[in-house]
C-alpha positions as CSV (number, residue, x, y, z in Angstrom):
1,M,114.8,95.9,67.9
2,N,113.6,92.3,67.5
3,K,115.9,90.0,69.7
4,K,115.7,86.4,70.1
5,D,116.8,85.1,72.9
6,G,116.9,81.4,72.2
7,D,116.2,79.0,69.2
8,L,111.9,78.0,69.3
9,V,112.7,74.3,69.4
10,K,114.8,72.8,72.4
11,I,118.3,71.7,71.2
12,P,119.7,68.9,74.2
13,G,122.9,70.0,75.5
14,D,125.4,67.5,73.9
15,Y,123.8,68.0,70.9
16,H,126.8,69.1,69.1
17,Y,128.9,66.8,70.8
18,Q,126.5,63.8,69.1
19,A,126.6,64.9,65.7
20,S,130.6,65.7,65.5
21,M,130.4,61.2,67.2
22,S,127.5,60.8,64.8
23,K,127.4,56.9,62.6
24,N,126.3,59.1,60.2
25,K,129.5,59.8,58.4
26,I,127.5,62.8,56.3
27,K,126.8,64.3,59.6
28,K,129.9,63.4,61.2
29,F,131.7,64.8,58.5
30,W,129.7,68.2,58.1
31,Y,130.4,68.9,61.7
32,Y,134.1,67.7,61.4
33,A,134.5,70.1,58.7
34,K,134.5,73.0,60.7
35,K,137.7,72.0,62.1
36,T,139.4,71.7,58.9
37,A,138.1,75.2,58.0
38,I,139.7,76.8,61.1
39,Q,142.9,74.6,60.2
40,E,142.8,76.2,56.7
41,F,141.8,79.7,57.6
42,L,142.5,81.0,61.0
43,P,144.0,78.3,63.3
44,P,144.9,79.2,66.9
45,S,148.4,80.1,68.0
46,P,150.1,78.9,71.2
47,T,149.7,82.3,72.6
48,D,146.1,83.4,71.7
49,Y,143.5,84.2,73.6
50,V,140.4,83.0,71.9
51,L,136.9,83.6,72.4
52,D,134.2,80.9,71.1
53,V,130.5,82.4,70.7
54,G,127.3,80.1,70.5
55,C,129.8,77.2,71.3
56,G,127.1,74.9,71.9
57,S,128.7,71.2,73.5
58,G,131.6,73.0,73.8
59,V,133.5,70.9,70.5
60,I,135.1,73.7,68.7
61,T,136.2,75.2,71.8
62,A,137.8,72.3,73.3
63,Y,139.6,72.3,69.8
64,L,140.5,75.8,69.9
65,A,141.9,75.0,73.7
66,E,144.2,72.5,72.2
67,K,146.3,74.9,70.2
68,A,145.4,78.2,72.3
69,L,146.7,80.0,75.6
70,M,142.9,80.6,76.6
71,A,139.9,79.3,74.9
72,V,136.3,80.8,76.2
73,G,133.2,79.5,74.9
74,I,129.5,81.5,75.3
75,D,126.2,79.9,74.4
76,G,122.6,81.0,75.6
77,N,121.5,77.1,76.1
78,L,122.2,76.2,79.9
79,D,122.2,72.8,79.1
80,A,124.8,72.9,76.7
81,I,126.7,75.5,78.6
82,N,126.9,72.9,81.6
83,F,127.5,70.0,79.1
84,A,130.5,71.2,78.0
85,Q,131.8,72.8,81.5
86,H,131.8,69.0,82.6
87,K,133.2,67.5,79.5
88,F,135.5,69.6,78.3
89,G,135.9,72.5,81.0
90,N,139.8,72.9,82.8
91,N,142.3,75.4,83.2
92,K,142.6,76.6,79.8
93,T,138.8,76.1,78.9
94,K,136.1,77.8,80.5
95,F,132.4,78.0,79.4
96,I,129.8,81.4,80.6
97,H,126.2,81.2,79.9
98,G,124.7,84.2,78.4
99,L,123.2,85.6,74.9
100,V,126.0,86.4,72.3
101,D,125.0,90.1,72.0
102,D,125.3,90.6,75.4
103,N,128.0,93.4,76.6
104,Y,130.6,91.4,78.2
105,E,133.7,92.3,80.0
106,F,137.1,90.2,80.2
107,D,140.3,90.9,82.2
108,Y,142.2,90.4,78.7
109,L,140.8,91.1,74.8
110,F,141.0,88.4,72.2
111,D,143.5,87.6,69.7
112,K,140.9,85.5,67.7
113,I,137.0,85.4,67.9
114,Y,135.3,82.5,66.2
115,C,131.7,82.4,65.6
116,L,130.0,79.0,63.6
117,E,127.2,78.9,62.2
118,L,125.2,81.0,64.7
119,I,124.9,84.7,63.2
120,E,122.2,83.0,61.2
121,H,120.2,82.5,64.3
122,I,119.6,85.5,65.7
123,Y,118.1,89.0,63.8
124,L,120.3,91.2,61.7
125,D,120.0,94.1,64.6
126,Q,121.4,91.1,66.9
127,A,124.1,90.4,64.5
128,K,125.2,93.7,64.5
129,I,125.8,94.9,68.3
130,M,127.2,91.2,68.5
131,L,129.6,92.2,65.7
132,K,130.5,95.1,67.2
133,N,131.0,93.7,71.0
134,F,133.3,91.7,68.9
135,Y,135.3,94.8,67.9
136,R,135.5,95.9,71.4
137,L,137.2,92.5,72.5
138,L,139.2,92.4,69.9
139,K,143.5,93.0,70.5
140,K,144.3,95.5,67.8
141,D,144.8,93.1,64.6
142,G,143.2,90.8,65.7
143,K,140.8,88.6,63.3
144,V,137.2,87.0,63.5
145,F,136.3,83.8,62.1
146,I,132.3,83.3,61.2
147,T,130.7,80.6,59.4
148,T,126.9,80.8,58.2
149,P,124.7,78.6,56.2
150,N,125.2,80.3,52.0
151,Y,121.7,80.7,50.2
152,R,122.8,81.4,47.4
153,S,123.9,77.4,47.0
154,L,122.3,73.9,47.1
155,W,121.5,75.3,51.5
156,P,117.8,76.1,50.7
157,L,117.1,73.0,49.3
158,I,119.1,70.8,51.7
159,E,117.2,72.8,54.5
160,Y,114.1,72.2,52.9
161,L,114.3,68.6,52.8
162,M,115.9,68.5,56.5
163,D,112.7,70.4,57.5
164,K,110.5,68.3,55.2
165,F,112.0,64.7,56.2
166,H,112.3,65.7,59.8
167,L,116.4,64.8,59.6
168,S,117.3,67.1,62.3
169,H,115.5,69.7,64.6
170,P,113.4,72.4,62.6
171,L,115.7,74.8,61.1
172,D,114.4,77.8,59.3
173,K,112.3,80.2,61.3
174,Y,112.6,77.8,64.0
175,Q,116.1,78.2,63.9
176,H,117.6,80.1,61.3
177,V,115.4,83.4,61.2
178,E,118.2,85.4,58.8
179,H,119.2,84.1,55.7
180,Y,122.9,85.4,54.5
181,N,124.6,85.2,51.0
182,K,128.6,86.9,50.4
183,Q,127.5,89.9,49.5
184,K,124.8,90.3,52.9
185,L,127.5,89.0,55.3
186,E,130.4,91.0,53.8
187,R,128.2,94.2,54.1
188,I,127.1,93.9,57.4
189,L,131.2,92.8,58.4
190,I,132.4,95.7,57.1
191,E,129.1,98.1,58.5
192,T,130.2,97.3,62.0
193,G,134.2,98.4,61.7
194,F,135.8,94.9,60.2
195,K,138.0,94.9,57.1
196,V,136.6,91.7,55.6
197,D,140.1,89.6,54.3
198,F,138.4,86.7,52.4
199,I,134.6,84.9,52.3
200,K,135.0,81.3,50.9
201,T,132.6,78.7,51.1
202,N,133.2,74.9,52.0
203,C,131.1,72.1,52.1
204,F,129.8,71.3,48.6
205,L,130.5,67.8,47.2
206,A,132.9,66.7,50.3
207,P,130.6,65.6,52.7
208,W,128.2,63.5,50.5
209,L,131.2,61.4,49.4
210,S,132.0,60.8,53.3
211,P,130.3,57.3,53.1
212,I,132.1,56.7,50.1
213,S,135.7,57.3,51.5
214,W,136.4,59.7,54.4
215,N,140.1,60.4,53.4
216,L,138.5,61.4,49.9
217,A,136.1,63.6,51.0
218,L,139.0,65.1,52.8
219,K,140.6,65.6,49.8
220,L,138.0,66.9,48.2
221,D,137.4,69.2,51.3
222,R,140.8,70.7,50.9
223,L,140.1,71.5,47.3
224,E,136.9,72.8,47.7
225,H,138.6,75.5,50.4
226,K,140.9,76.7,47.5
227,L,138.6,76.6,44.6
228,S,135.6,77.8,46.7
229,F,132.9,77.6,44.7
230,G,129.1,76.8,45.5
231,G,129.8,75.6,48.7
232,S,127.2,75.4,51.1
233,I,128.9,77.5,53.9
234,L,130.5,80.6,53.8
235,I,133.5,81.3,55.6
236,A,134.7,84.5,56.3
237,V,137.8,86.2,58.2
238,C,137.6,89.7,58.8
239,S,140.4,91.8,60.7
240,K,139.8,94.7,63.4
């Protein structure tokens, strides 16, 4: 089995935090859209134990912890975990260093598991192991929230341009080793035992409007959630 234990480029531990605070409004909105999608499709409840897999700098874990009873973040980048623990760690937010497909054990089961733009970073066989672990770690009727780039959208062009003009750390083959579309994502979720509640998309035009008007971009983002047409990011919610 092919196994990937990290990206082929070194990602700074504070990368996701810096992206979320960027002066580049498109980059910042792209990251902020993760929060709007969570709020729209699967917000935590005050009694929830939640797990954030591939947590990076811990920004989303901390956001989840604001609404949940307890949030745990896992990531294979030790620098990111150290940053997240220092920046966001507290009595209801904790971070664990480890590979996302490791066989974790906890003293409790989770109500919700979040995995944002991580599944494309690992090989398909690893993803299946990871999803089976999600199933094992969920309470009965627990839910999983997964996002990943949509390779039947404008995303391949965006990724190509970002790599060609060095607008980010190299993506294709260096970070993204699996390419998903709606059908492929739905198939792997069903194969690993989940019931797919729905798969939608976002980040079609909204991020590109953000330099002109942040508020208009947010309104368009909400509309894109409803229309779910051609967005660059797939959003899947599934149930145990």
